[in-house]
C-alpha positions in Angstrom: -20.9 -0.1 -24.2 -20.4 -3.2 -22.1 -18.9 -2.6 -18.2 -16.6 -5.5 -16.6 -18.5 -7.4 -13.9 -17.0 -8.2 -10.6 -16.7 -12.0 -10.0 -19.2 -13.5 -7.7 -18.1 -13.6 -4.1 -15.8 -10.4 -4.5 -18.4 -7.8 -4.3 -17.3 -4.4 -3.0 -19.2 -2.4 -0.3 -20.6 0.9 -1.1 -18.4 3.7 0.3 -20.0 7.1 1.0 -18.1 10.3 -0.4 -18.7 13.6 1.2 -19.8 16.1 -1.6 -20.2 20.0 -1.4 -22.4 21.3 -4.0 -21.6 24.9 -5.1 -23.7 26.9 -7.5 -22.2 29.7 -9.3 -24.9 32.3 -10.1 -25.6 36.0 -9.8 -29.3 35.4 -9.8 -30.2 32.3 -7.9 -30.6 31.9 -4.2 -30.6 28.3 -2.2 -34.6 28.4 -2.3 -34.7 28.6 -6.2 -31.6 26.7 -7.1 -33.0 23.9 -9.0 -29.7 22.6 -10.4 -27.9 22.5 -6.9 -31.2 21.0 -5.5 -31.2 18.3 -8.3 -27.4 17.5 -7.4 -28.1 17.3 -3.7 -31.1 15.0 -3.9 -29.5 12.6 -6.5 -26.2 12.3 -4.3 -28.0 11.6 -1.2 -30.5 9.3 -2.9 -27.6 7.1 -3.9 -26.1 7.1 -0.3 -23.5 9.8 -0.4 -23.2 12.7 2.2 -24.2 16.2 1.2 -21.4 18.0 3.0 -22.9 21.4 2.2 -24.4 23.8 -0.3 -23.2 27.2 -1.2 -24.1 29.8 -3.8 -21.4 32.2 -5.2 -21.5 35.0 -7.9 -19.8 34.7 -11.1 -16.6 36.1 -10.0 -13.0 34.4 -10.1 -11.8 35.5 -6.7 -15.2 34.7 -5.1 -15.3 31.2 -6.5 -11.7 30.4 -5.6 -12.2 31.7 -2.2 -15.1 29.3 -1.5 -13.7 26.4 -3.3 -10.3 26.8 -1.4 -12.3 26.8 1.9 -14.0 23.4 0.9 -10.5 22.0 -0.2 -9.2 22.6 3.1 -12.4 21.2 4.8 -11.7 17.8 6.3 -15.3 16.9 5.8 -15.4 17.3 2.1 -14.1 14.8 -0.4 -15.6 16.1 -3.6 -16.8 19.3 -4.8 -19.3 19.6 -7.6 -20.1 23.0 -9.1 -22.9 24.0 -11.3 -23.2 27.0 -13.6 -20.5 29.5 -15.2 -19.3 26.9 -17.7 -20.7 28.8 -20.8 -19.1 31.1 -23.2 -20.4 34.6 -22.1 -18.1 37.2 -20.4 -19.8 36.2 -17.1 -19.1 32.6 -17.4 -15.7 32.3 -15.1 -16.1 29.0 -13.5 -13.6 27.1 -15.7 -10.9 30.1 -15.2 -11.5 30.0 -11.5 -11.1 26.2 -11.2 -8.2 25.6 -13.6 -6.2 28.1 -11.4 -6.7 25.6 -8.6 -6.3 22.2 -10.4 -3.1 20.5 -10.0 -4.4 17.9 -12.6 -7.2 18.3 -15.2 -9.3 15.2 -15.9 -9.5 15.6 -19.7 -11.8 12.8 -20.0 -14.6 14.1 -17.8 -15.4 16.9 -20.5 -15.4 14.2 -23.2 -17.7 12.1 -21.2 -20.1 14.9 -20.5 -20.1 15.8 -24.3 -20.9 12.3 -25.3 -23.8 11.9 -22.6 -25.2 15.6 -23.5 -24.9 15.0 -27.3 -27.6 12.2 -26.7 -29.9 14.9 -25.3 -29.2 18.2 -27.0 -27.0 17.3 -29.8 -24.6 19.9 -31.2 -25.6 22.4 -28.5 -23.3 20.8 -26.2 -20.6 22.6 -27.7 -21.5 25.5 -26.0 -20.5 23.8 -22.5 -17.0 24.0 -21.1 -17.8 21.2 -18.5 -14.3 20.2 -16.7 -13.0 18.5 -13.9 -9.8 18.3 -11.9 -8.0 17.3 -8.7 -6.7 19.9 -6.1 -5.4 19.1 -2.5 -6.4 15.4 -2.9 -10.0 16.1 -3.9 -12.2 15.9 -6.9 -13.7 19.1 -8.5 -16.4 18.6 -11.1 -17.7 21.6 -13.0 -21.2 21.2 -14.6 -23.2 23.5 -16.5 -26.0 25.5 -14.7 -28.9 23.9 -16.2 -31.1 21.2 -14.4 -30.7 18.9 -17.5 -26.9 19.2 -17.6 -26.9 18.4 -13.8 -29.0 15.3 -14.3 -27.0 14.2 -17.3 -23.7 14.7 -15.5 -24.8 13.0 -12.2 -26.7 10.1 -14.0 -24.3 9.6 -16.9 -21.0 9.9 -15.4 -20.8 10.7 -11.6 -23.1 8.1 -10.0 -21.2 5.5 -11.5 -17.4 7.0 -11.1 -18.2 8.1 -7.3 -19.4 4.5 -6.7 -16.6 2.3 -5.3 -18.5 -0.8 -6.6 -18.3 0.5 -10.3 -15.7 -1.6 -12.3 -13.4 -1.7 -14.0 -12.1 1.4 -12.2 -13.8 4.4 -10.3 -12.6 7.7 -8.7 -13.3 6.5 -5.2 -10.7 3.8 -5.4 -8.0 6.4 -6.3 -9.1 8.9 -3.6 -6.5 7.8 -0.9 -3.5 8.4 -3.4 -4.6 11.7 -4.8 -2.4 13.5 -2.5 0.8 11.5 -2.7 2.7 14.3 -4.1 1.5 16.6 -1.2 2.5 14.1 1.5 5.9 13.2 -0.2 6.9 16.7 -0.1 6.5 17.0 3.4 8.8 14.0 4.4 
């Protein structure tokens, strides 16, 4: 799979993005949260800003409360959650987030499964990784395993959250994500 290259002399500068990492779990704490730590370490290693980390129980109302707080936080551009994307009755991250999305990013799930397929084959079908846009910010929902967080970051988000990535990336669209909200105020 080839990527377009930027012509010499037209290189873009890296733009750091402020990212909040949310772990959805009934059993983890910040101290033993490997998946959240992996995401935090990777985003900081690439030059982004860790805007904060949180842990929330597998509960739709609790998830929506903390995510809504971060959507209203001027110091957060992106929210990445880990956990709660499976098929059990306790896995409610997708339901909580979809209730907040203004637009769903269908291709994120497809891309995640393509990356995951290479590592775990058909077992990827048990994940409901998803993403969307709300209040002018991106929300990405990854599974709770450390491997899935590595796959989601290394295989998709590291490139799409890099303004230098061509032919297109999520960062270059960020100023326009809330156009509809600004238009309705005027």
